[in-house]
C-alpha positions as CSV (number, residue, x, y, z in Angstrom):
1,M,10.6,16.7,0.5
2,R,9.2,13.9,-1.5
3,M,10.4,10.3,-1.2
4,F,12.0,8.9,-4.2
5,D,10.1,5.9,-5.5
6,P,8.4,4.8,-2.3
7,P,7.8,1.1,-1.9
8,H,4.4,-0.4,-2.4
9,P,2.9,-0.9,1.1
10,G,2.3,-4.6,0.2
11,E,6.0,-4.9,0.0
12,T,6.3,-3.7,3.6
13,L,3.7,-6.3,4.6
14,R,5.5,-9.1,2.6
15,E,9.1,-8.2,3.6
16,D,8.7,-6.9,7.2
17,V,5.3,-7.8,8.8
18,L,4.7,-11.4,7.7
19,P,8.3,-12.6,8.5
20,A,8.3,-10.7,11.9
21,L,5.1,-12.6,12.8
22,G,6.3,-15.8,11.3
23,L,3.2,-16.1,9.0
24,T,2.6,-17.5,5.6
25,V,0.5,-15.6,3.1
26,R,-2.3,-18.2,3.7
27,A,-2.2,-17.7,7.5
28,A,-2.1,-13.9,7.2
29,A,-5.0,-14.0,4.7
30,L,-7.0,-16.1,7.2
31,A,-6.2,-13.7,10.0
32,L,-7.3,-10.7,7.8
33,G,-10.5,-12.5,6.6
34,V,-9.6,-12.3,2.9
35,D,-8.8,-14.8,0.2
36,R,-5.2,-15.8,-0.2
37,T,-5.2,-14.5,-3.8
38,T,-6.5,-11.1,-2.7
39,L,-3.7,-10.7,-0.1
40,S,-1.2,-12.1,-2.6
41,K,-2.1,-9.3,-5.1
42,V,-1.5,-6.7,-2.4
43,L,1.8,-8.3,-1.3
44,N,3.0,-8.3,-4.9
45,G,2.0,-4.8,-5.7
46,R,-0.7,-5.8,-8.2
47,A,-3.5,-4.3,-5.9
48,G,-3.4,-1.4,-3.6
49,I,-4.3,-1.1,0.1
50,S,-8.0,-0.2,0.0
51,P,-9.6,1.6,2.9
52,M,-11.3,-1.7,3.9
53,M,-8.0,-3.5,3.8
54,A,-6.4,-0.8,5.9
55,L,-9.1,-1.3,8.5
56,R,-8.5,-5.0,8.4
57,I,-4.8,-4.5,9.0
58,E,-5.6,-2.0,11.8
59,Q,-7.8,-4.6,13.5
60,W,-5.3,-7.3,12.9
61,L,-2.0,-5.6,14.0
62,G,-3.4,-3.0,16.3
63,V,-2.6,0.7,16.2
64,E,0.2,0.4,18.8
65,R,2.0,-2.1,16.6
66,G,2.0,0.0,13.4
67,G,-1.3,-1.1,12.1
68,S,-3.1,2.3,12.0
69,A,-5.4,2.4,8.9
70,E,-4.2,6.0,8.3
71,R,-0.6,4.8,8.2
72,W,-1.3,2.2,5.6
73,L,-3.5,4.5,3.5
74,S,-0.8,7.2,3.7
75,Q,1.8,4.7,2.4
76,Q,-0.5,3.7,-0.5
77,L,-1.2,7.4,-1.4
78,A,2.5,8.2,-1.4
79,Y,3.2,5.2,-3.7
80,D,0.3,6.0,-6.0
81,L,1.1,9.7,-6.2
82,W,4.8,9.1,-7.0
83,Q,3.8,6.6,-9.7
84,A,1.3,9.1,-11.2
85,R,3.9,12.0,-11.1
86,D,6.5,9.7,-12.8
87,E,4.0,8.6,-15.5
88,A,2.9,12.2,-16.1
89,K,6.5,13.4,-16.3
90,R,7.4,10.6,-18.8
91,G,4.3,11.1,-20.9
92,K,4.2,14.9,-20.6
93,V,0.5,14.5,-19.9
94,L,0.2,17.6,-17.7
95,R,1.9,19.9,-20.2
96,K,-1.4,21.0,-21.7
97,I,-2.9,22.1,-18.4
98,R,-2.7,25.8,-17.7
99,A,-2.6,27.3,-14.3
100,A,-5.8,29.0,-13.1
101,G,-5.9,32.7,-12.9
């Protein structure tokens, strides 16, 4: 069963993680070792969670507190795939592709 329009993982960071830790974007960026603008792009869904960002989050939060790199990359993949399917459906992009065999 596929999730309907999953949230961008940056939204989870922005809405759940930062408030729970009582951190500003600037403080979180400093903790992650990235520029504030870099983190802001992720938090606002203008950039995805890259493998390196996922590793930074894992190091920062720790696996036991929901920071596993695989978890964050899985959320990003679910978001990206849903967006691609929605775009393909609306644009009928995949119609010309025939099944193999």
